C-alpha positions as CSV (number, residue, x, y, z in Angstrom):
1,X,2.7,32.8,28.1
2,X,0.4,34.5,30.4
3,X,0.8,34.4,34.0
4,X,-1.9,31.9,34.7
5,X,-0.6,29.3,32.3
6,X,2.9,29.7,33.6
7,X,1.5,29.0,37.3
8,X,-0.4,25.9,36.0
9,X,2.7,24.5,34.2
10,X,4.9,24.9,37.4
11,X,2.2,23.5,39.5
12,X,2.1,20.3,37.4
13,X,5.8,20.0,37.4
14,X,5.9,20.3,41.1
15,X,3.3,17.6,41.3
16,X,5.3,15.2,39.0
17,X,8.4,15.7,41.0
18,X,6.5,15.1,44.3
19,X,4.8,11.9,43.0
20,X,8.3,10.7,41.7
21,X,9.9,11.4,45.0
22,X,7.1,9.3,46.9
23,X,7.7,6.4,44.7
24,X,11.5,6.5,45.3
25,X,10.9,7.2,49.2
26,X,8.6,4.2,49.4
27,X,11.6,2.1,47.9
28,X,14.4,3.8,49.7
29,X,14.3,1.8,53.2
30,X,14.4,-1.7,51.1
31,X,17.4,-0.6,48.9
32,X,19.2,0.6,51.8
33,X,18.6,-2.7,53.7
34,X,19.7,-4.5,50.8
35,X,22.9,-2.6,50.2
36,X,23.6,-2.7,53.9
37,X,23.3,-6.4,54.0
38,X,25.6,-6.7,50.9
39,X,28.3,-4.7,52.4
40,X,28.1,-6.5,55.8
41,X,28.5,-9.9,54.0
42,X,31.4,-8.7,51.8
43,X,33.0,-7.3,55.1
44,X,32.5,-10.9,56.9
45,X,34.0,-12.7,53.9
46,X,37.8,-12.5,54.4
47,X,37.6,-12.8,58.3
48,X,35.3,-15.9,58.0
49,X,37.5,-17.5,55.4
50,X,40.5,-16.9,57.6
51,X,38.8,-18.4,60.7
52,X,37.6,-21.3,58.7
53,X,41.0,-22.0,57.7
54,X,42.8,-21.3,61.0
55,X,40.3,-23.3,63.2
56,X,41.6,-26.8,62.2
57,X,45.4,-25.6,62.3
58,X,44.6,-24.3,65.9
59,X,42.9,-27.4,66.9
60,X,45.9,-29.3,65.5
61,X,48.3,-27.2,67.3
62,X,46.6,-27.4,70.8
63,X,46.2,-31.0,70.6
64,X,49.6,-32.3,69.1
65,X,51.3,-34.1,72.0
66,X,54.4,-32.3,73.3
67,X,56.4,-33.9,76.5
68,X,59.8,-32.0,75.7
69,X,61.3,-30.6,78.9
70,X,62.3,-27.5,77.0
71,X,58.8,-26.8,75.9
72,X,57.7,-27.6,79.6
73,X,60.3,-25.0,80.9
74,X,59.5,-22.2,78.3
75,X,55.8,-22.5,78.1
76,X,54.9,-24.0,81.4
77,X,52.8,-26.4,79.4
78,X,52.7,-30.2,78.5
79,X,50.4,-31.8,75.8
80,X,49.5,-35.6,76.4
81,X,48.3,-38.1,74.0
82,X,45.6,-40.6,73.9
83,X,47.9,-43.4,75.4
84,X,48.8,-41.5,78.5
85,X,46.8,-42.6,81.5
86,X,48.5,-41.1,84.3
87,X,50.4,-37.7,84.9
88,X,52.2,-36.9,87.9
89,X,52.3,-33.1,88.4
90,X,55.4,-32.0,90.5
91,X,55.5,-29.4,93.1
92,X,59.1,-28.1,92.9
93,X,61.2,-27.0,95.8
94,X,60.5,-23.5,96.7
95,X,57.5,-23.6,94.4
96,X,55.5,-22.1,97.1
97,X,57.8,-18.8,97.0
98,X,55.9,-15.7,95.6
99,X,57.8,-14.6,92.6
100,X,56.9,-10.8,93.0
101,X,59.1,-10.4,96.1
102,X,62.2,-8.6,95.7
103,X,64.5,-11.6,96.3
104,X,63.3,-14.5,94.3
105,X,63.8,-17.6,96.2
106,X,62.6,-19.9,93.5
107,X,64.8,-22.4,91.7
108,X,62.5,-22.8,88.6
109,X,60.1,-20.5,86.7
110,X,56.8,-22.1,87.6
111,X,54.6,-23.3,90.8
112,X,53.9,-26.6,89.3
113,X,55.8,-28.7,86.8
114,X,54.0,-28.6,84.4
115,X,51.9,-25.6,85.6
116,X,49.4,-26.3,82.7
117,X,48.5,-29.5,81.2
118,X,46.2,-30.6,78.0
119,X,45.2,-34.1,78.5
120,X,43.1,-36.8,77.2
121,X,39.7,-37.6,79.0
122,X,40.0,-40.4,81.4
123,X,43.4,-39.4,82.4
124,X,44.4,-39.9,86.1
125,X,46.4,-36.9,87.7
126,X,48.3,-36.8,91.0
127,X,50.5,-34.1,92.6
128,X,53.9,-34.8,93.8
129,X,55.2,-32.7,96.8
130,X,59.1,-32.2,96.3
131,X,58.9,-28.8,98.0
132,X,61.4,-29.7,101.1
133,X,59.8,-29.1,104.5
134,X,56.6,-27.7,103.1
135,X,52.9,-29.3,103.2
136,X,50.6,-28.5,100.1
137,X,47.0,-29.0,99.3
138,X,45.4,-28.9,95.8
139,X,41.8,-27.7,95.0
140,X,40.4,-28.3,91.5
141,X,37.6,-26.4,90.2
142,X,35.6,-26.9,87.0
143,X,35.5,-23.7,85.1
144,X,32.2,-24.3,83.5
145,X,30.1,-25.2,86.6
146,X,32.5,-23.3,89.2
147,X,32.1,-26.2,91.2
148,X,34.9,-27.8,93.4
149,X,35.6,-31.4,91.9
150,X,38.6,-32.4,93.9
151,X,40.3,-31.5,97.1
152,X,43.5,-33.3,98.0
153,X,43.8,-32.3,101.8
154,X,47.1,-31.7,103.1
155,X,50.0,-33.9,102.2
156,X,53.5,-33.7,103.4
157,X,56.8,-33.1,101.3
158,X,58.0,-36.2,99.5
159,X,54.4,-37.6,99.3
160,X,51.9,-37.5,96.8
161,X,48.2,-36.5,96.7
162,X,45.4,-38.9,96.3
163,X,44.9,-39.5,92.6
164,X,42.2,-38.1,90.5
165,X,40.6,-39.2,87.2
166,X,39.3,-36.5,85.0
167,X,36.3,-37.9,83.2
168,X,34.8,-34.6,81.9
169,X,35.8,-32.3,79.0
170,X,36.6,-28.8,79.8
171,X,39.1,-26.6,81.5
172,X,39.8,-27.1,85.3
173,X,41.9,-24.7,87.1
174,X,43.7,-25.7,90.4
175,X,45.4,-23.9,93.1
176,X,46.9,-24.3,96.5
177,X,48.1,-21.9,99.4
178,X,51.7,-21.7,100.0
179,X,51.3,-22.4,103.8
180,X,54.1,-19.9,104.2
181,X,53.8,-17.6,107.0
182,X,56.1,-15.0,105.1
183,X,53.3,-14.9,102.2
184,X,50.3,-15.7,103.9
185,X,47.8,-14.5,100.9
186,X,49.9,-16.2,98.0
187,X,48.3,-18.9,96.1
188,X,50.0,-21.3,93.5
189,X,47.7,-21.8,90.5
190,X,47.5,-23.9,87.5
191,X,45.3,-25.4,85.0
192,X,44.3,-28.6,83.3
193,X,42.4,-28.9,79.8
194,X,40.7,-32.2,79.1
195,X,40.1,-32.9,75.5
196,X,39.2,-35.8,73.1
197,X,42.7,-36.4,72.1
198,X,42.9,-38.4,68.8
199,X,47.0,-38.6,68.9
200,X,49.2,-40.6,70.9
201,X,52.3,-39.5,72.8
202,X,55.5,-40.7,71.2
203,X,58.7,-40.8,73.1
204,X,61.6,-38.9,72.6
205,X,63.9,-41.5,73.7
206,X,65.6,-43.3,70.9
207,X,66.4,-46.5,72.9
208,X,64.1,-49.6,72.0
209,X,64.5,-51.0,75.6
210,X,63.6,-47.9,77.5
211,X,64.6,-49.3,81.1
212,X,66.2,-52.2,82.7
213,X,62.7,-53.6,82.8
214,X,62.8,-53.5,79.1
215,X,59.5,-51.3,78.6
216,X,59.2,-50.3,75.1
217,X,58.8,-46.6,74.0
218,X,55.5,-47.2,72.4
219,X,53.8,-48.5,75.3
220,X,54.4,-45.7,77.9
221,X,51.3,-44.7,79.7
222,X,52.6,-42.3,82.4
223,X,54.4,-39.1,82.5
224,X,56.3,-37.5,85.2
225,X,58.9,-34.7,85.9
226,X,61.7,-34.2,88.2
227,X,64.0,-31.2,88.7
228,X,67.7,-32.1,89.6
229,X,71.0,-30.2,90.3
230,X,73.2,-30.8,87.5
231,X,76.0,-32.0,89.6
232,X,74.1,-35.1,90.8
233,X,72.4,-35.6,87.2
234,X,74.3,-38.8,86.6
235,X,73.6,-40.3,89.9
236,X,69.9,-39.4,89.9
237,X,69.3,-41.0,86.4
238,X,71.0,-44.0,87.6
239,X,68.6,-44.3,90.6
240,X,65.6,-43.5,88.5
241,X,66.6,-46.2,85.9
242,X,67.0,-48.9,88.6
243,X,63.3,-48.0,89.6
244,X,62.3,-48.6,85.9
245,X,62.0,-45.1,84.9
246,X,62.9,-43.8,81.4
247,X,64.5,-40.7,81.1
248,X,62.6,-39.4,77.9
249,X,64.5,-36.2,77.7
250,X,66.0,-33.3,79.6
251,X,66.5,-29.7,79.6
252,X,69.1,-27.7,81.3
253,X,68.5,-24.2,82.9
254,X,69.8,-21.8,85.3
255,X,68.6,-21.6,88.6
256,X,66.5,-18.3,89.2
257,X,68.5,-17.7,92.3
258,X,71.7,-17.5,90.1
259,X,74.3,-17.8,92.6
260,X,73.0,-21.1,93.9
261,X,72.5,-22.2,97.6
262,X,71.9,-25.1,99.9
263,X,68.2,-25.0,99.1
264,X,68.6,-24.4,95.2
265,X,71.4,-27.0,94.7
266,X,73.9,-25.6,92.3
267,X,73.6,-22.8,89.7
268,X,72.6,-25.3,86.9
269,X,69.6,-27.5,87.2
270,X,68.1,-30.0,84.7
271,X,64.5,-30.7,84.2
272,X,63.9,-34.4,83.6
273,X,60.8,-35.8,81.8
274,X,60.2,-39.3,82.7
275,X,58.0,-42.1,81.3
276,X,56.6,-45.5,82.8
277,X,54.4,-48.1,81.8
278,X,52.3,-50.7,83.1
279,X,52.2,-49.4,86.9
280,X,49.7,-48.0,89.1
281,X,50.3,-44.3,90.3
282,X,51.5,-45.5,93.9
283,X,54.0,-47.7,92.1
284,X,55.3,-44.5,90.2
285,X,55.1,-41.7,92.9
286,X,56.6,-44.0,95.8
287,X,60.1,-44.5,94.1
288,X,59.9,-41.0,92.7
289,X,59.4,-39.5,96.0
290,X,62.2,-41.6,97.4
291,X,64.6,-40.4,94.9
292,X,63.4,-36.8,95.2
293,X,64.2,-37.0,99.0
294,X,67.8,-37.6,98.3
295,X,68.4,-34.3,96.5
296,X,69.9,-31.3,98.4
297,X,67.0,-29.1,98.5
298,X,66.3,-27.5,101.7
């Protein structure tokens, strides 16, 4: 083949190759896009399925009522059912003390009991000051709007704050200054999450007649807590029962102070979960404050 013919054949092959490349080039972006989408969907398949399976379990886990004292002590959280209308949050003795100071003066491992609460919409909450010799105040903030929705003002020890009904869903944080000159910048913090709770709180007490007044377990509508030195447990329980409280359950723990003291009671402490029914909050907090004032916390 002469030089001219070889050149012509080579030119034709180059033209066909260029044409073919142009065709593939026009389809390349679309094919790459389709391939990318396929890979993306396949990569999401497993996580999505896991999420779809875990969400109901998580929801059930979050909303399952739990008023066990051991759980409140370990997790600092209580979960209330739809039948609970009132929650009394305890400010324990020495709850105002900063836990980061070298010498821990606290008795229990939380600033409020419970420090975190999950409640049904429409629940009324109040804070009972059992911190001997110290005033307190509580400010509640809606995390969604960042607005203050409640301010208790100062209230003295062995008194309760004015009650507040939680009518909106969402998470609320509350805080209060320690009013302790030794730690002027320290704040006590807690949270309340308001949900549409489909489940009811069941009593852990096995007695049919829950108190001297014959309150039935399935009719409880108020939950409260109280911290008691173990050496005074029997006496305190007797006093609480005389005021128509039910001792739903309890949890023993060692005082953070370890060695015990006049302000901390003895080494061993007991966290009580109390229930009541058919009473307004004042009828609950007044006798509870009276019992708390007899405890040897100074």
